[in-house]
N, C-alpha and C positions, 0 to 999 in steps of 0.2 A: 428271203428277203433282203437287199443291201441298201440301208441307209446311211444318207451321206447328211452331212453335220454341214452348215450352211456359216459361210463366217461370218464373224461376227464383222460387224457394222463399224468400221473408224469410225473414234469423238475425236474430237477437236479439242484437247485439255488445254487447251488456251484457253476457251469458252467456261468451262467447266472448272466451279468452284464452291470447294465446299467449307461447311459450317455447320459447328456442333453448337446445338439451337437449343438453349437453359429451359427450363422450365418459368422462367422470368421474363424467356424471349432475345434475352441476352446474348451472345454468344460468349467462347471461352476465352477470349482476349480478353474480354472486355472485362471479366468479372474478374480476369487474375490483374489486370490493371488497377480496375476497384482497388480490389484487398490491398493490392501494394500502396494505394497513397492512403486507406485506412490504418494499415500497420505507420507510414513515416507520419501520420498525423499524431497516430497514439504516442510514438517514440516523441515525438517533441513537446506533445503533452507532459510525458512522464517526465522528461529533463525540464522543465518550467516550474511542473510541481515539485519536483528536489527541490530547485531554488527558493521556491519560494517558504515552501516547509521548513527548508533548516532556516531559514533570516528567520520564519516564526517562530521556530524554536528555540534561537537563540535569544532573540528579542525576550520574550517571556520567559526561559531560565533565567534570564542574566538581569532579568530587570523587573521579574514579578513575580519570582519567588519568595513564596512565604516559610518565614522561621518554622521552626518544629526542636519540641527539645529535644531531639536525639542530634548528635553533635555531628558535622559535615552535612547535612540532609535535609534536604528542603520538601514541602510541600508543592509539586510543580506539577505548574499546569499545562505547558508543553506539550506533557504529553494524550492531553485529548484532540489538540492540532496533529499529531502523528496519528494518534490511531484515523481517525477522521480519512487522513487522506493516504493511509495504508491499505483502507478498505475500498479507498475510491481507486486506489493504482497499483496496489498490488505488493509485493514482499518487498523485491528490486528497491523500488519509491521509497517502501518504508525504512528498509535497513539503510538507505545510504543518506533520508531526510536523519532519521536517529544517530548517527556516526560523526556527519557532519556538524550538526547543528549541534550538539555535544561539545565534539571538541572546539569549535567556536569557543560554545560557553569558557570553559576550561585556558582558553588561548586567552580571552578579554583578563584574566586575571591577573597576566603576567609570566605565568608558567607553563609548562608542560601538561599537554592534556592527562586525566587520570585513564587508563586506558581503558582498566577493567571496566568502569562504566559506561564509556564510550563504547567497548564492544556490546555492553549487556545492550546501555538505549537501542543498538544497529538490531540486535536482535528480539526487541522487543517488536519492532517496525515488522522485522520479515514475521515473526511469526504471528503477529495480524494481520499482514499483507497478505499470507495464504489463507486465510479465510474469505478475501476477496471476492471470490467467483461465486461464494456458496451464498455471502450478504446482496450480492447485483444492487448496491445501492441505486448506480446510473439509473435503473429502470423505474425511479421514485417511489417507491417500498420503502416501510421500514416498518412493520408490525411487530405484533408480539413474539411471532417466532424469529422472527431477524434479531429482535434484543434478545432473545434469550441466548443466541447465537457469538451474537457480539460481547456480551458481556462474558462467554465461557471463555471468546479469545482472548479480551483483556484480561482472566482471570490467568491462564495457561501461560502466557508472553509473559507476564511481570512476577506471578510466584516462581516459576521456571530461571525466571532472569535476575531477580535482586533477590532470593533465596540460595538458587543454585549455581548461576554464572558469576553475577558479582563479588559473593564472597570468596566462591571459588580462586578465583580470579587476583583479588589482592591478595589470599595468600602468597600463592605462588609467583607475583608479582613483583608484591610490594611486603613480604612479610610481615602483613598488619595481624593483629591478633583476633584470633577467630572469635573468641566472645564479642567483641565490636563489631565486627565486620557485620554475624550473622544477627545482632540488635540491629543493626545500619538496614539491611537487606529487609526485615520483616518490617520495620516502620517503611519501606522505599514500597516495599510490593503493594501493604492496603493501601496507604496515603494513593498511588500511581493507578492501581486500578479503582478506588471511589472516581479518581480527578477522568480516567478516559473514559467509564462506563457514565455517570452522569453529565457532565460535560461534554465530551465524546459524543456519547447520543445526544445529545441536544445539536449539539450543530449538525448529526447527522441526518437528526429526523425536521432542523430547519433546510439542507440541503434538499432530499425530497422533496419536502412539499414544495419550494422552488421548481424541480423536475417536473412535478404535478403540475400545478399552475399551470408551466412554461408549456406541457402537454396539454393540458386543456384548452389552451388558450389560440393552440395553432387549431386547435378540432370545430372551435369558431372557425 
């Protein structure tokens, strides 16, 4: 028995359009456009955060520094702001805020930046910022678990930064005495950790409560 295949009917391709529809009901092109807009918006917010954060870091470090018994070392409230913005905008923003803000403080005294400490401030911002996704404070929740993570992030950042990075760079770059720079580092690590955790934690708590309140108002 011979079977003959019937020729396929011609399709007018000019009137045939193909779309990829997602679960949300939007086409792939629409989702790509939205994703691009969100990324651009995020980049702009990060740039603004770096500018504002560096300015706040400078003002607090230059005019609100609390003297300490350790030479050339202050109790620094700016690390609370650095902690807040680092967990909000991530390691890049945190690093730039610490670097630019600390460099501006040193320049304002009429000398050149003390690069070992400038780099350490940037290091602290980067390390705390690495915990941004884990903390996800933008969702408006800062419970005990996240408080613990935030505390650990500050301890790791400041202990490694001020007891390891800063003293080693002081010795390598400026040939500073080891006993002096490690004493400064230990005090800075302790005071900056306390400031970052306590004051920074309160700032994050206030921020998350604002987010939660805004969400409840939108639902109403």
